[in-house]
N, C-alpha and C positions, 0 to 999 in steps of 0.2 A: 485222272485217278479212277480206278474201278470202284463201282458201288460195292459196299460191303455190308452184309447183314450183321456181321460182328460189330460194326460201328453203330448200326441202327438199334440193336438190342442191348439190353443191360441185364447182367446176371441177377440183379436185385429188383428188376422191374419188368413186368410184362409189356410187350409192345402191342399197341392197339392199331389195327388197320380199319379205317372207316370205309364203308361201301357206298359208292356213288353209281347209280344205275341209270343209264341213258336209254335203255330198251323199254318200250311200252308193254312188253310181254313178261314182266317180272311176276314171280309167285307172290310177292309181297307188295301190294299197291302203294304203300306209304314210302317205298324206296324209289319210286319212279319220279324223275325230275324232267319236265318237258321243256324248260327254257334255260338258256345260259345264265340268266339272272338267278333262277332258283338254285342252280348248281353252285354258283359262286357263293350264294348266301349259306347254303348247307355246308359247303366245304369250309368256309370261315368259321361256322358254328362248331363243326366237328373238331377243328384244330383248337379252338378255344376250349372245348370240352376235354381235350387231351389226346386226340388222335396223333400218332407218330408218323403215319403214312396214310395216303388215300388211294383206294383201288377203284378205278373207273372202268366200267364195262358197258358195251353198247349192243351186245348180243345176248339174249336170254339163254341160259343153260339149265333152266328148270326141267324136270323130267317131262318128256313128251315134246319139248320144243324143237323146232327145226332151225337149222343154220341160216344165216343171211349172207349176202355177197360181201366180198372185200370192200367193194365200192360203197355200199350202204353203211358198213361198219365204220369206214374212214370218215364218211360224211357226218355221221353222228358224233364221232370222237373229236375230230380235228379242231373245230371251233372252241370246244370246251378245254381240250388239252392245252392249246396255245395260251389260254387265259390262266389256267391253273398253274402251269409251270413258270409263268412270268410273275404271277401275283403272290404265290406262296413259297416259303422256303422248305416246307416238308417235302419228302420224296413223293413223287406221283407214280403209281403203278397202273398198268393197263391190263385188264383181264382179256387176253386174246390168245388163240392158238395158231394164228395165221401169220406167216412170215411177212407177207406184204403189208399187213396192218402194223406189225411190230416195227418194221423198217421206218414207216412214216412217223409213228408217234415217238420213236427213239430220236429221230432227227429234231423233234420239237422239245427235247429236254426231259422226256420220261426216264425215270430211274430204274424201273423194274417191269419185267413182263411176267404176268401171272398166267401160266400156261396150264389150263385144265387137262390138256392131253399129255402133259409130261414129255414134251418134245416129240409129239406124234408126227410132226413134220420133219423130224430127224435133223441131219446136219444143217439143213437150210435155215431153220430157226436158230439153231445153236450158233451158227456162224454170224448171224445178224446180231444176236445178243453179245457175242464176244467182240465183234467189231466196235460196238458202242460202249464196251466195258460196263454193261448194265447188269443188274441183278436178275435172277430168274427164280420163280417158284415152280417147282416140279410137282404136279399133282397126279395122283392115281385116279383113273377113271376106267371102268369096265364097260366097253361099248361106246355109244354116243349118247348125248342128252335125249335124243328122240326115242331110243330103245333101251337105255341103260337100266331102267327099273322093271323090265319085263323078266321076272324070275331070276335075278342074279344068283349065282352059286359059286362056292369056293370049297376046296378041301380044307384049307386053313387060311382064312382071310388075312390074318396078321402077317403070316409068312409070305403070302403071295404079294401083298402090298409092299412089304419090305424088299422083296427080291426085285420087283418092278422098279422101285425108286433107286435101289442100288445100281441097277443097270443103266438107268437114265442119268444118274450122277456121273457114271463113267463116261457116257457119251458126251455130256456137257463139258467135263473137264478135258477130255481128249480133244474136243473142238476148240479149246482155248478159253473157256469161261473160268474165271478165277474161282477157286474152291470156296472162298469166303463170300462169293456173290450168289451162292446157291442156297435156297431154302426148300424144304420138302413139305408136302401136304398129303395126308392119307386119303383125302377126297371123301369126306363124310357125305353120304347121300348120293354119290355118283357111282351107280352100279352096285349098291349095297342095300340089303334089307335092314329091318330094325335091329335084328340080332347082330348083324355084321357091324353096324354103326356103333352099337353099345360096346362090342368087344374091342373095336379099334380104339375107342376112347379109353376104355379100362386098361388096355395094354399098350397105350401110346409110348410108354417108356422104352419099349422094344426098339423103337425107331432111333433112339439115341445112339445106337451102335453105328449108325451111318454118319455120325459126326457132323450133322448139319442143323441149322436152326429149323425148328418145327413150327409150321403154321397150321392152325386149326380153324376151320370154318363150320360152326354149328348154328349160327345165328338164325333163329326162327324156322329151322328146317323141318321137313315133314316127319322125321322120326320123333321129334318133340311133340308135334301135333298128334302122332299116333299114340304116344304114351298118355298124353293129357286130354285127348279128344278136343283139341282147340284149334281154331283157325290161326293163320300166321300173325295177325295183329294182337293175339292174346298169348303169344309164346315168349314174352320177355323173360319171365322168371325161369322158365325151363332153359332158355338160351344161356342165361347167366350161370345157372347151376352146372350145365354141361361144360361151359367154358372154364369155370373154376376147377372142376375135376380135371379138365385137360391141362390146366396150368400145373396142378399138383403132380400130374403124370408126365410132365415134360414139355408141354407146349410153350414156346417162346413168344409166339405172335398169335393174337386172336383177330380174326376177320369178322367184323360186326356191323350191324345196322345201328345199334344203340350205343353210341360212344360214351356218353356221360355215365350211364348206369354201369357199363362194363368197366370203365376206368375205376370207379369207386369200389366195385366188388373185387377187382384184381388187386387194388392197392391193399385191401385188408388181407387177401390171400398171400400176397407177397410179404407183408409184414410178419404174418404168422410163420410162414416158411423160413424167413431169415432167423427168427428166434429159435425155431424148432430144428433148424438145419435139415429140413425135409429132404 
């Protein structure tokens, strides 16, 4: 049976995706886990706190970061993925844009590929996801992590992001990926300046026309630091505020470092939205 975001998400409850980072090059040092034991402990804790899905990444995609080889990414992922998929019932997502990596982890029971390039590898990645009947998150990114924050510019950021995602949805579905297995992500912080990020969150509802679940990743990102003049470890409140505005504007899934705090905040937002028919 194909993975379905429609089954994962609930109209009355926001879905929370917990971040597990296996790269030593993260922008947020508290999200780095260096041992399998630490990963399993954190995964169990996130699920206990209310995470609906876990997203595991082994390559840093912070601004200025350089890519790593398929081999190294697989070496970091495989031992952890094998344990997570066997130990826990929640879906496991892997944050990768590489077909070779996706093929290996999907064989081990991974449910979702979180592709920051939005099928930048084209049909090759799409066919692998389709073969395993997996889910895919299509994200918008302008450039690559190494250069994406060097003066990004748009004529209309919301329209350009929407057009890109619409095109990639067509590619995914044409290649055989189930329409309900596709979620979209505007890519906050990926080739966008402060104004671009704020505009995308404020106008997130425009992406609803694409008829896909919307994933929003704002957790502890640099635009929050830019506004508050705070380092990543001090950006919790800003992350929650941005996430709640995202929920109000149409986000179905929040990708976060801080599961318990976000779950509590989202629960209140969801309750108010149900009563007010927001």
